[in-house]
Backbone atoms as SQL, in Angstrom:
CREATE TABLE atoms (id INTEGER PRIMARY KEY, chain TEXT, resi INTEGER, resn TEXT, atom TEXT, x REAL, y REAL, z REAL);
INSERT INTO atoms VALUES
  (1, 'A', 1, 'UNK', 'N', 2.321, -3.573, 10.503),
  (2, 'A', 1, 'UNK', 'CA', 3.252, -4.479, 9.865),
  (3, 'A', 1, 'UNK', 'C', 4.664, -4.055, 10.232),
  (4, 'A', 2, 'UNK', 'N', 5.402, -5.010, 10.721),
  (5, 'A', 2, 'UNK', 'CA', 6.788, -4.671, 11.073),
  (6, 'A', 2, 'UNK', 'C', 7.597, -4.402, 9.807),
  (7, 'A', 3, 'UNK', 'N', 8.608, -3.591, 9.950),
  (8, 'A', 3, 'UNK', 'CA', 9.429, -3.196, 8.807),
  (9, 'A', 3, 'UNK', 'C', 10.752, -3.949, 8.736),
  (10, 'A', 4, 'UNK', 'N', 11.180, -4.515, 9.839),
  (11, 'A', 4, 'UNK', 'CA', 12.445, -5.264, 9.880),
  (12, 'A', 4, 'UNK', 'C', 12.149, -6.754, 9.823),
  (13, 'A', 5, 'UNK', 'N', 12.814, -7.464, 8.931),
  (14, 'A', 5, 'UNK', 'CA', 12.610, -8.899, 8.749),
  (15, 'A', 5, 'UNK', 'C', 13.956, -9.599, 8.642),
  (16, 'A', 6, 'UNK', 'N', 14.110, -10.686, 9.372),
  (17, 'A', 6, 'UNK', 'CA', 15.308, -11.505, 9.200),
  (18, 'A', 6, 'UNK', 'C', 15.170, -12.230, 7.862),
  (19, 'A', 7, 'UNK', 'N', 16.270, -12.705, 7.339),
  (20, 'A', 7, 'UNK', 'CA', 16.238, -13.441, 6.077),
  (21, 'A', 7, 'UNK', 'C', 15.312, -14.645, 6.173),
  (22, 'A', 8, 'UNK', 'N', 15.389, -15.373, 7.276),
  (23, 'A', 8, 'UNK', 'CA', 14.550, -16.562, 7.453),
  (24, 'A', 8, 'UNK', 'C', 13.065, -16.202, 7.479),
  (25, 'A', 9, 'UNK', 'N', 12.708, -15.147, 8.206),
  (26, 'A', 9, 'UNK', 'CA', 11.316, -14.720, 8.293),
  (27, 'A', 9, 'UNK', 'C', 10.815, -14.179, 6.951),
  (28, 'A', 10, 'UNK', 'N', 11.677, -13.461, 6.257),
  (29, 'A', 10, 'UNK', 'CA', 11.331, -12.932, 4.946),
  (30, 'A', 10, 'UNK', 'C', 10.996, -14.079, 3.993),
  (31, 'A', 11, 'UNK', 'N', 11.844, -15.075, 3.954),
  (32, 'A', 11, 'UNK', 'CA', 11.623, -16.232, 3.086),
  (33, 'A', 11, 'UNK', 'C', 10.362, -16.991, 3.514),
  (34, 'A', 12, 'UNK', 'N', 10.201, -17.197, 4.806),
  (35, 'A', 12, 'UNK', 'CA', 9.055, -17.946, 5.313),
  (36, 'A', 12, 'UNK', 'C', 7.717, -17.262, 5.097),
  (37, 'A', 13, 'UNK', 'N', 7.717, -15.939, 5.105),
  (38, 'A', 13, 'UNK', 'CA', 6.456, -15.203, 5.021),
  (39, 'A', 13, 'UNK', 'C', 6.150, -14.598, 3.655),
  (40, 'A', 14, 'UNK', 'N', 7.172, -14.232, 2.902),
  (41, 'A', 14, 'UNK', 'CA', 6.966, -13.484, 1.670),
  (42, 'A', 14, 'UNK', 'C', 7.247, -14.276, 0.395),
  (43, 'A', 15, 'UNK', 'N', 7.508, -15.558, 0.507),
  (44, 'A', 15, 'UNK', 'CA', 7.760, -16.368, -0.685),
  (45, 'A', 15, 'UNK', 'C', 6.438, -16.751, -1.338),
  (46, 'A', 16, 'UNK', 'N', 6.334, -16.482, -2.621),
  (47, 'A', 16, 'UNK', 'CA', 5.149, -16.876, -3.384),
  (48, 'A', 16, 'UNK', 'C', 5.202, -18.384, -3.602),
  (49, 'A', 17, 'UNK', 'N', 4.093, -19.046, -3.301),
  (50, 'A', 17, 'UNK', 'CA', 4.031, -20.505, -3.430),
  (51, 'A', 17, 'UNK', 'C', 2.696, -20.913, -4.050),
  (52, 'A', 18, 'UNK', 'N', 2.640, -22.102, -4.598),
  (53, 'A', 18, 'UNK', 'CA', 1.400, -22.710, -5.075),
  (54, 'A', 18, 'UNK', 'C', 0.515, -21.793, -5.883),
  (55, 'A', 19, 'UNK', 'N', -0.712, -21.584, -5.386),
  (56, 'A', 19, 'UNK', 'CA', -1.712, -20.775, -6.089),
  (57, 'A', 19, 'UNK', 'C', -1.296, -19.317, -6.258),
  (58, 'A', 20, 'UNK', 'N', -0.364, -18.850, -5.452),
  (59, 'A', 20, 'UNK', 'CA', 0.116, -17.472, -5.604),
  (60, 'A', 20, 'UNK', 'C', 0.598, -17.246, -7.037),
  (61, 'A', 21, 'UNK', 'N', 1.279, -18.230, -7.573),
  (62, 'A', 21, 'UNK', 'CA', 1.849, -18.098, -8.919),
  (63, 'A', 21, 'UNK', 'C', 0.768, -18.051, -9.979),
  (64, 'A', 22, 'UNK', 'N', -0.305, -18.768, -9.779),
  (65, 'A', 22, 'UNK', 'CA', -1.423, -18.694, -10.722),
  (66, 'A', 22, 'UNK', 'C', -2.066, -17.318, -10.665),
  (67, 'A', 23, 'UNK', 'N', -2.149, -16.755, -9.478),
  (68, 'A', 23, 'UNK', 'CA', -2.802, -15.454, -9.304),
  (69, 'A', 23, 'UNK', 'C', -1.984, -14.307, -9.897),
  (70, 'A', 24, 'UNK', 'N', -0.672, -14.383, -9.830),
  (71, 'A', 24, 'UNK', 'CA', 0.152, -13.300, -10.383),
  (72, 'A', 24, 'UNK', 'C', 0.579, -13.573, -11.820),
  (73, 'A', 25, 'UNK', 'N', 0.389, -14.790, -12.278),
  (74, 'A', 25, 'UNK', 'CA', 0.902, -15.212, -13.578),
  (75, 'A', 25, 'UNK', 'C', 0.404, -14.438, -14.777),
  (76, 'A', 26, 'UNK', 'N', -0.810, -13.927, -14.717),
  (77, 'A', 26, 'UNK', 'CA', -1.358, -13.214, -15.868),
  (78, 'A', 26, 'UNK', 'C', -1.180, -11.704, -15.761),
  (79, 'A', 27, 'UNK', 'N', -0.344, -11.261, -14.854),
  (80, 'A', 27, 'UNK', 'CA', -0.125, -9.837, -14.645),
  (81, 'A', 27, 'UNK', 'C', 1.311, -9.481, -15.034),
  (82, 'A', 28, 'UNK', 'N', 1.540, -8.209, -15.294),
  (83, 'A', 28, 'UNK', 'CA', 2.875, -7.752, -15.664),
  (84, 'A', 28, 'UNK', 'C', 3.233, -6.497, -14.888),
  (85, 'A', 29, 'UNK', 'N', 4.519, -6.203, -14.865),
  (86, 'A', 29, 'UNK', 'CA', 5.020, -4.952, -14.313),
  (87, 'A', 29, 'UNK', 'C', 4.581, -4.663, -12.895),
  (88, 'A', 30, 'UNK', 'N', 4.221, -3.407, -12.671),
  (89, 'A', 30, 'UNK', 'CA', 3.843, -2.943, -11.333),
  (90, 'A', 30, 'UNK', 'C', 2.641, -3.714, -10.796),
  (91, 'A', 31, 'UNK', 'N', 1.717, -4.104, -11.667),
  (92, 'A', 31, 'UNK', 'CA', 0.532, -4.843, -11.219),
  (93, 'A', 31, 'UNK', 'C', 0.928, -6.219, -10.702),
  (94, 'A', 32, 'UNK', 'N', 1.845, -6.868, -11.375),
  (95, 'A', 32, 'UNK', 'CA', 2.315, -8.192, -10.938),
  (96, 'A', 32, 'UNK', 'C', 2.964, -8.093, -9.557),
  (97, 'A', 33, 'UNK', 'N', 3.822, -7.110, -9.391),
  (98, 'A', 33, 'UNK', 'CA', 4.509, -6.912, -8.118),
  (99, 'A', 33, 'UNK', 'C', 3.518, -6.508, -7.023),
  (100, 'A', 34, 'UNK', 'N', 2.682, -5.522, -7.286),
  (101, 'A', 34, 'UNK', 'CA', 1.735, -5.054, -6.288),
  (102, 'A', 34, 'UNK', 'C', 0.762, -6.139, -5.862),
  (103, 'A', 35, 'UNK', 'N', 0.286, -6.901, -6.821),
  (104, 'A', 35, 'UNK', 'CA', -0.657, -7.965, -6.508),
  (105, 'A', 35, 'UNK', 'C', 0.015, -9.039, -5.661),
  (106, 'A', 36, 'UNK', 'N', 1.237, -9.404, -6.016),
  (107, 'A', 36, 'UNK', 'CA', 1.977, -10.389, -5.218),
  (108, 'A', 36, 'UNK', 'C', 2.179, -9.913, -3.788),
  (109, 'A', 37, 'UNK', 'N', 2.481, -8.653, -3.624),
  (110, 'A', 37, 'UNK', 'CA', 2.659, -8.090, -2.286),
  (111, 'A', 37, 'UNK', 'C', 1.346, -8.081, -1.502),
  (112, 'A', 38, 'UNK', 'N', 0.249, -7.759, -2.167),
  (113, 'A', 38, 'UNK', 'CA', -1.050, -7.784, -1.486),
  (114, 'A', 38, 'UNK', 'C', -1.407, -9.197, -1.036),
  (115, 'A', 39, 'UNK', 'N', -1.127, -10.174, -1.878),
  (116, 'A', 39, 'UNK', 'CA', -1.400, -11.568, -1.514),
  (117, 'A', 39, 'UNK', 'C', -0.678, -11.945, -0.228),
  (118, 'A', 40, 'UNK', 'N', 0.610, -11.669, -0.187),
  (119, 'A', 40, 'UNK', 'CA', 1.411, -12.077, 0.974),
  (120, 'A', 40, 'UNK', 'C', 1.065, -11.235, 2.201),
  (121, 'A', 41, 'UNK', 'N', 0.852, -9.938, 2.017),
  (122, 'A', 41, 'UNK', 'CA', 0.476, -9.076, 3.136),
  (123, 'A', 41, 'UNK', 'C', -0.804, -9.596, 3.772),
  (124, 'A', 42, 'UNK', 'N', -1.785, -9.950, 2.922),
  (125, 'A', 42, 'UNK', 'CA', -3.045, -10.447, 3.441),
  (126, 'A', 42, 'UNK', 'C', -2.844, -11.738, 4.224),
  (127, 'A', 43, 'UNK', 'N', -1.994, -12.621, 3.734),
  (128, 'A', 43, 'UNK', 'CA', -1.705, -13.866, 4.450),
  (129, 'A', 43, 'UNK', 'C', -1.129, -13.588, 5.840),
  (130, 'A', 44, 'UNK', 'N', -0.282, -12.605, 5.922),
  (131, 'A', 44, 'UNK', 'CA', 0.408, -12.290, 7.172),
  (132, 'A', 44, 'UNK', 'C', -0.494, -11.529, 8.146),
  (133, 'A', 45, 'UNK', 'N', -1.196, -10.530, 7.644),
  (134, 'A', 45, 'UNK', 'CA', -1.943, -9.601, 8.495),
  (135, 'A', 45, 'UNK', 'C', -3.450, -9.846, 8.538),
  (136, 'A', 46, 'UNK', 'N', -3.968, -10.686, 7.653),
  (137, 'A', 46, 'UNK', 'CA', -5.410, -10.943, 7.538),
  (138, 'A', 46, 'UNK', 'C', -6.193, -9.662, 7.221),
  (139, 'A', 47, 'UNK', 'N', -5.573, -8.794, 6.483),
  (140, 'A', 47, 'UNK', 'CA', -6.187, -7.553, 6.011),
  (141, 'A', 47, 'UNK', 'C', -5.309, -7.024, 4.888),
  (142, 'A', 48, 'UNK', 'N', -5.792, -6.029, 4.190),
  (143, 'A', 48, 'UNK', 'CA', -4.980, -5.403, 3.155),
  (144, 'A', 48, 'UNK', 'C', -4.301, -4.156, 3.736),
  (145, 'A', 49, 'UNK', 'N', -3.180, -3.760, 3.169),
  (146, 'A', 49, 'UNK', 'CA', -2.501, -2.562, 3.676),
  (147, 'A', 49, 'UNK', 'C', -3.304, -1.303, 3.367),
  (148, 'A', 50, 'UNK', 'N', -3.140, -0.306, 4.209),
  (149, 'A', 50, 'UNK', 'CA', -3.786, 0.976, 3.984),
  (150, 'A', 50, 'UNK', 'C', -3.111, 1.748, 2.854),
  (151, 'A', 51, 'UNK', 'N', -1.871, 1.450, 2.592),
  (152, 'A', 51, 'UNK', 'CA', -1.131, 2.118, 1.530),
  (153, 'A', 51, 'UNK', 'C', 0.242, 1.504, 1.388),
  (154, 'A', 52, 'UNK', 'N', 0.988, 1.940, 0.401),
  (155, 'A', 52, 'UNK', 'CA', 2.295, 1.351, 0.113),
  (156, 'A', 52, 'UNK', 'C', 3.304, 1.483, 1.246),
  (157, 'A', 53, 'UNK', 'N', 3.145, 2.492, 2.079),
  (158, 'A', 53, 'UNK', 'CA', 4.095, 2.711, 3.172),
  (159, 'A', 53, 'UNK', 'C', 4.057, 1.583, 4.203),
  (160, 'A', 54, 'UNK', 'N', 2.995, 0.809, 4.224),
  (161, 'A', 54, 'UNK', 'CA', 2.899, -0.308, 5.170),
  (162, 'A', 54, 'UNK', 'C', 3.748, -1.509, 4.759),
  (163, 'A', 55, 'UNK', 'N', 4.132, -1.568, 3.510),
  (164, 'A', 55, 'UNK', 'CA', 4.890, -2.720, 3.028),
  (165, 'A', 55, 'UNK', 'C', 6.380, -2.506, 3.271),
  (166, 'A', 56, 'UNK', 'N', 7.025, -3.452, 3.926),
  (167, 'A', 56, 'UNK', 'CA', 8.455, -3.321, 4.202),
  (168, 'A', 56, 'UNK', 'C', 9.276, -3.296, 2.912),
  (169, 'A', 57, 'UNK', 'N', 10.243, -2.412, 2.849),
  (170, 'A', 57, 'UNK', 'CA', 11.085, -2.299, 1.655),
  (171, 'A', 57, 'UNK', 'C', 11.762, -3.624, 1.318),
  (172, 'A', 58, 'UNK', 'N', 12.181, -4.381, 2.346),
  (173, 'A', 58, 'UNK', 'CA', 12.840, -5.667, 2.068),
  (174, 'A', 58, 'UNK', 'C', 11.861, -6.647, 1.443),
  (175, 'A', 59, 'UNK', 'N', 10.587, -6.581, 1.811),
  (176, 'A', 59, 'UNK', 'CA', 9.571, -7.461, 1.227),
  (177, 'A', 59, 'UNK', 'C', 9.310, -7.067, -0.224),
  (178, 'A', 60, 'UNK', 'N', 9.264, -5.771, -0.487),
  (179, 'A', 60, 'UNK', 'CA', 9.072, -5.300, -1.861),
  (180, 'A', 60, 'UNK', 'C', 10.217, -5.814, -2.733),
  (181, 'A', 61, 'UNK', 'N', 11.434, -5.669, -2.260),
  (182, 'A', 61, 'UNK', 'CA', 12.590, -6.135, -3.030),
  (183, 'A', 61, 'UNK', 'C', 12.567, -7.648, -3.212),
  (184, 'A', 62, 'UNK', 'N', 12.201, -8.376, -2.166),
  (185, 'A', 62, 'UNK', 'CA', 12.188, -9.832, -2.221),
  (186, 'A', 62, 'UNK', 'C', 11.119, -10.349, -3.184),
  (187, 'A', 63, 'UNK', 'N', 9.911, -9.806, -3.102),
  (188, 'A', 63, 'UNK', 'CA', 8.845, -10.233, -4.006),
  (189, 'A', 63, 'UNK', 'C', 9.171, -9.797, -5.438),
  (190, 'A', 64, 'UNK', 'N', 9.742, -8.617, -5.603),
  (191, 'A', 64, 'UNK', 'CA', 10.129, -8.149, -6.938),
  (192, 'A', 64, 'UNK', 'C', 11.120, -9.114, -7.584),
  (193, 'A', 65, 'UNK', 'N', 12.047, -9.607, -6.795),
  (194, 'A', 65, 'UNK', 'CA', 13.014, -10.578, -7.314),
  (195, 'A', 65, 'UNK', 'C', 12.301, -11.849, -7.775),
  (196, 'A', 66, 'UNK', 'N', 11.341, -12.302, -7.002),
  (197, 'A', 66, 'UNK', 'CA', 10.611, -13.522, -7.350),
  (198, 'A', 66, 'UNK', 'C', 9.811, -13.366, -8.641),
  (199, 'A', 67, 'UNK', 'N', 9.122, -12.243, -8.788),
  (200, 'A', 67, 'UNK', 'CA', 8.264, -12.044, -9.953),
  (201, 'A', 67, 'UNK', 'C', 9.012, -11.411, -11.124),
  (202, 'A', 68, 'UNK', 'N', 10.297, -11.178, -10.928),
  (203, 'A', 68, 'UNK', 'CA', 11.164, -10.629, -11.968),
  (204, 'A', 68, 'UNK', 'C', 10.668, -9.279, -12.499),
  (205, 'A', 69, 'UNK', 'N', 10.387, -8.397, -11.530),
  (206, 'A', 69, 'UNK', 'CA', 9.951, -7.034, -11.825),
  (207, 'A', 69, 'UNK', 'C', 10.851, -6.093, -11.045),
  (208, 'A', 70, 'UNK', 'N', 11.266, -5.017, -11.669),
  (209, 'A', 70, 'UNK', 'CA', 12.098, -4.017, -10.995),
  (210, 'A', 70, 'UNK', 'C', 11.346, -3.482, -9.780),
  (211, 'A', 71, 'UNK', 'N', 11.956, -3.546, -8.575),
  (212, 'A', 71, 'UNK', 'CA', 11.254, -3.057, -7.373),
  (213, 'A', 71, 'UNK', 'C', 10.883, -1.582, -7.466),
  (214, 'A', 72, 'UNK', 'N', 11.583, -0.825, -8.285),
  (215, 'A', 72, 'UNK', 'CA', 11.258, 0.584, -8.475),
  (216, 'A', 72, 'UNK', 'C', 9.882, 0.802, -9.093),
  (217, 'A', 73, 'UNK', 'N', 9.368, -0.230, -9.763),
  (218, 'A', 73, 'UNK', 'CA', 8.041, -0.127, -10.371),
  (219, 'A', 73, 'UNK', 'C', 6.918, -0.157, -9.346),
  (220, 'A', 74, 'UNK', 'N', 7.241, -0.553, -8.127),
  (221, 'A', 74, 'UNK', 'CA', 6.203, -0.610, -7.102),
  (222, 'A', 74, 'UNK', 'C', 5.535, 0.748, -6.907),
  (223, 'A', 75, 'UNK', 'N', 6.275, 1.807, -7.081),
  (224, 'A', 75, 'UNK', 'CA', 5.709, 3.153, -6.963),
  (225, 'A', 75, 'UNK', 'C', 4.636, 3.449, -8.003),
  (226, 'A', 76, 'UNK', 'N', 4.601, 2.657, -9.065),
  (227, 'A', 76, 'UNK', 'CA', 3.615, 2.845, -10.122),
  (228, 'A', 76, 'UNK', 'C', 2.347, 2.016, -9.893),
  (229, 'A', 77, 'UNK', 'N', 2.354, 1.171, -8.859),
  (230, 'A', 77, 'UNK', 'CA', 1.175, 0.346, -8.595),
  (231, 'A', 77, 'UNK', 'C', 0.008, 1.241, -8.240),
  (232, 'A', 78, 'UNK', 'N', -1.122, 1.043, -8.895),
  (233, 'A', 78, 'UNK', 'CA', -2.289, 1.914, -8.730),
  (234, 'A', 78, 'UNK', 'C', -3.178, 1.407, -7.607),
  (235, 'A', 79, 'UNK', 'N', -2.976, 1.951, -6.429),
  (236, 'A', 79, 'UNK', 'CA', -3.720, 1.548, -5.239),
  (237, 'A', 79, 'UNK', 'C', -5.195, 1.873, -5.341),
  (238, 'A', 80, 'UNK', 'N', -5.538, 2.925, -6.024),
  (239, 'A', 80, 'UNK', 'CA', -6.929, 3.369, -6.052),
  (240, 'A', 80, 'UNK', 'C', -7.735, 2.724, -7.173),
  (241, 'A', 81, 'UNK', 'N', -7.110, 1.905, -8.006),
  (242, 'A', 81, 'UNK', 'CA', -7.816, 1.338, -9.155),
  (243, 'A', 81, 'UNK', 'C', -7.962, -0.175, -9.007),
  (244, 'A', 82, 'UNK', 'N', -8.988, -0.600, -8.295),
  (245, 'A', 82, 'UNK', 'CA', -9.261, -2.019, -8.139),
  (246, 'A', 82, 'UNK', 'C', -10.364, -2.388, -9.121),
  (247, 'A', 83, 'UNK', 'N', -9.970, -2.942, -10.276),
  (248, 'A', 83, 'UNK', 'CA', -10.936, -3.333, -11.298),
  (249, 'A', 83, 'UNK', 'C', -11.669, -4.588, -10.854),
  (250, 'A', 84, 'UNK', 'N', -12.835, -4.865, -11.393),
  (251, 'A', 84, 'UNK', 'CA', -13.583, -6.067, -10.982),
  (252, 'A', 84, 'UNK', 'C', -12.767, -7.367, -11.033),
  (253, 'A', 85, 'UNK', 'N', -11.973, -7.647, -12.087),
  (254, 'A', 85, 'UNK', 'CA', -11.203, -8.896, -12.048),
  (255, 'A', 85, 'UNK', 'C', -10.199, -8.944, -10.902),
  (256, 'A', 86, 'UNK', 'N', -9.536, -7.826, -10.624),
  (257, 'A', 86, 'UNK', 'CA', -8.579, -7.801, -9.522),
  (258, 'A', 86, 'UNK', 'C', -9.296, -7.982, -8.203),
  (259, 'A', 87, 'UNK', 'N', -10.439, -7.330, -8.039),
  (260, 'A', 87, 'UNK', 'CA', -11.207, -7.470, -6.803),
  (261, 'A', 87, 'UNK', 'C', -11.671, -8.904, -6.624),
  (262, 'A', 88, 'UNK', 'N', -12.106, -9.533, -7.703),
  (263, 'A', 88, 'UNK', 'CA', -12.579, -10.919, -7.609),
  (264, 'A', 88, 'UNK', 'C', -11.451, -11.842, -7.174),
  (265, 'A', 89, 'UNK', 'N', -10.257, -11.625, -7.708),
  (266, 'A', 89, 'UNK', 'CA', -9.125, -12.465, -7.325),
  (267, 'A', 89, 'UNK', 'C', -8.762, -12.249, -5.861),
  (268, 'A', 90, 'UNK', 'N', -8.735, -11.013, -5.428),
  (269, 'A', 90, 'UNK', 'CA', -8.425, -10.729, -4.033),
  (270, 'A', 90, 'UNK', 'C', -9.558, -11.206, -3.137),
  (271, 'A', 91, 'UNK', 'N', -10.780, -11.063, -3.611),
  (272, 'A', 91, 'UNK', 'CA', -11.939, -11.494, -2.847),
  (273, 'A', 91, 'UNK', 'C', -11.865, -12.985, -2.540),
  (274, 'A', 92, 'UNK', 'N', -11.309, -13.760, -3.447),
  (275, 'A', 92, 'UNK', 'CA', -11.194, -15.207, -3.249),
  (276, 'A', 92, 'UNK', 'C', -10.318, -15.537, -2.051),
  (277, 'A', 93, 'UNK', 'N', -9.484, -14.607, -1.633),
  (278, 'A', 93, 'UNK', 'CA', -8.587, -14.834, -0.504),
  (279, 'A', 93, 'UNK', 'C', -9.253, -14.564, 0.842),
  (280, 'A', 94, 'UNK', 'N', -10.299, -13.774, 0.820),
  (281, 'A', 94, 'UNK', 'CA', -10.900, -13.326, 2.065),
  (282, 'A', 94, 'UNK', 'C', -11.779, -14.390, 2.685),
  (283, 'A', 95, 'UNK', 'N', -11.832, -14.369, 3.988),
  (284, 'A', 95, 'UNK', 'CA', -12.657, -15.311, 4.726),
  (285, 'A', 95, 'UNK', 'C', -13.805, -14.535, 5.355),
  (286, 'A', 96, 'UNK', 'N', -15.009, -14.977, 5.121),
  (287, 'A', 96, 'UNK', 'CA', -16.173, -14.329, 5.709),
  (288, 'A', 96, 'UNK', 'C', -16.304, -14.771, 7.154),
  (289, 'A', 97, 'UNK', 'N', -16.488, -13.829, 8.038),
  (290, 'A', 97, 'UNK', 'CA', -16.684, -14.138, 9.446),
  (291, 'A', 97, 'UNK', 'C', -18.170, -14.015, 9.750),
  (292, 'A', 98, 'UNK', 'N', -18.870, -15.138, 9.755),
  (293, 'A', 98, 'UNK', 'CA', -20.318, -15.140, 9.965),
  (294, 'A', 98, 'UNK', 'C', -20.704, -14.555, 11.312),
  (295, 'A', 99, 'UNK', 'N', -19.846, -14.708, 12.312),
  (296, 'A', 99, 'UNK', 'CA', -20.176, -14.198, 13.639),
  (297, 'A', 99, 'UNK', 'C', -20.235, -12.676, 13.658),
  (298, 'A', 100, 'UNK', 'N', -19.528, -12.041, 12.741),
  (299, 'A', 100, 'UNK', 'CA', -19.545, -10.585, 12.670),
  (300, 'A', 100, 'UNK', 'C', -20.530, -10.080, 11.625),
  (301, 'A', 101, 'UNK', 'N', -21.031, -11.016, 10.801),
  (302, 'A', 101, 'UNK', 'CA', -21.915, -10.609, 9.726),
  (303, 'A', 101, 'UNK', 'C', -21.201, -9.794, 8.677),
  (304, 'A', 102, 'UNK', 'N', -19.918, -10.029, 8.529),
  (305, 'A', 102, 'UNK', 'CA', -19.108, -9.259, 7.602),
  (306, 'A', 102, 'UNK', 'C', -18.883, -10.076, 6.349),
  (307, 'A', 103, 'UNK', 'N', -19.188, -9.495, 5.203),
  (308, 'A', 103, 'UNK', 'CA', -18.954, -10.158, 3.931),
  (309, 'A', 103, 'UNK', 'C', -17.498, -10.068, 3.535),
  (310, 'A', 104, 'UNK', 'N', -17.210, -10.594, 2.387),
  (311, 'A', 104, 'UNK', 'CA', -15.832, -10.707, 1.956),
  (312, 'A', 104, 'UNK', 'C', -15.123, -9.361, 1.813),
  (313, 'A', 105, 'UNK', 'N', -15.860, -8.304, 1.473),
  (314, 'A', 105, 'UNK', 'CA', -15.220, -7.008, 1.350),
  (315, 'A', 105, 'UNK', 'C', -15.618, -6.092, 2.496),
  (316, 'A', 106, 'UNK', 'N', -16.097, -6.659, 3.569),
  (317, 'A', 106, 'UNK', 'CA', -16.423, -5.864, 4.734),
  (318, 'A', 106, 'UNK', 'C', -17.815, -5.268, 4.649),
  (319, 'A', 107, 'UNK', 'N', -18.191, -4.488, 5.644),
  (320, 'A', 107, 'UNK', 'CA', -19.528, -3.898, 5.677),
  (321, 'A', 107, 'UNK', 'C', -19.817, -3.086, 4.415),
  (322, 'A', 108, 'UNK', 'N', -20.960, -3.335, 3.822),
  (323, 'A', 108, 'UNK', 'CA', -21.344, -2.602, 2.631),
  (324, 'A', 108, 'UNK', 'C', -20.567, -2.991, 1.395),
  (325, 'A', 109, 'UNK', 'N', -19.821, -4.081, 1.453),
  (326, 'A', 109, 'UNK', 'CA', -19.043, -4.508, 0.308),
  (327, 'A', 109, 'UNK', 'C', -17.846, -3.627, 0.025),
  (328, 'A', 110, 'UNK', 'N', -17.432, -2.844, 0.978),
  (329, 'A', 110, 'UNK', 'CA', -16.329, -1.907, 0.779),
  (330, 'A', 110, 'UNK', 'C', -14.995, -2.624, 0.771),
  (331, 'A', 111, 'UNK', 'N', -14.167, -2.266, -0.176),
  (332, 'A', 111, 'UNK', 'CA', -12.843, -2.845, -0.319),
  (333, 'A', 111, 'UNK', 'C', -11.952, -2.339, 0.816),
  (334, 'A', 112, 'UNK', 'N', -11.466, -3.238, 1.707),
  (335, 'A', 112, 'UNK', 'CA', -10.658, -2.781, 2.841),
  (336, 'A', 112, 'UNK', 'C', -9.311, -2.210, 2.420),
  (337, 'A', 113, 'UNK', 'N', -8.870, -2.481, 1.208),
  (338, 'A', 113, 'UNK', 'CA', -7.594, -1.926, 0.746),
  (339, 'A', 113, 'UNK', 'C', -7.720, -0.433, 0.472),
  (340, 'A', 114, 'UNK', 'N', -8.939, 0.067, 0.416),
  (341, 'A', 114, 'UNK', 'CA', -9.147, 1.463, 0.092),
  (342, 'A', 114, 'UNK', 'C', -9.679, 2.269, 1.270),
  (343, 'A', 115, 'UNK', 'N', -9.336, 1.836, 2.481),
  (344, 'A', 115, 'UNK', 'CA', -9.777, 2.560, 3.678),
  (345, 'A', 115, 'UNK', 'C', -9.288, 3.986, 3.652),
  (346, 'A', 116, 'UNK', 'N', -10.116, 4.893, 4.159),
  (347, 'A', 116, 'UNK', 'CA', -9.650, 6.284, 4.203),
  (348, 'A', 116, 'UNK', 'C', -9.443, 6.716, 5.624);
């Protein structure tokens, strides 16, 4: 994921729209911000980030402004704690590739956001 974004590209790629708002609407604080960032990252990269360092600081600030959460709270987002409801919501975004025989969470149902 590139770290430098022009204002136009930032707006075009990282703006929460439509169903994004329904998905983040029932969340608060760091979870709201982190989930919004995962949604947009997945749209852009077709995968989840390996960790917070992959997310551009300008994107964190931009999404934080949209969801009205202090960007400093992003450090509190719990990357290792994907509860079933959160996984189900993220799972709804994934596309199964039948040609690869890969399910929504990858081989063995493993969450790709938790790659080691």
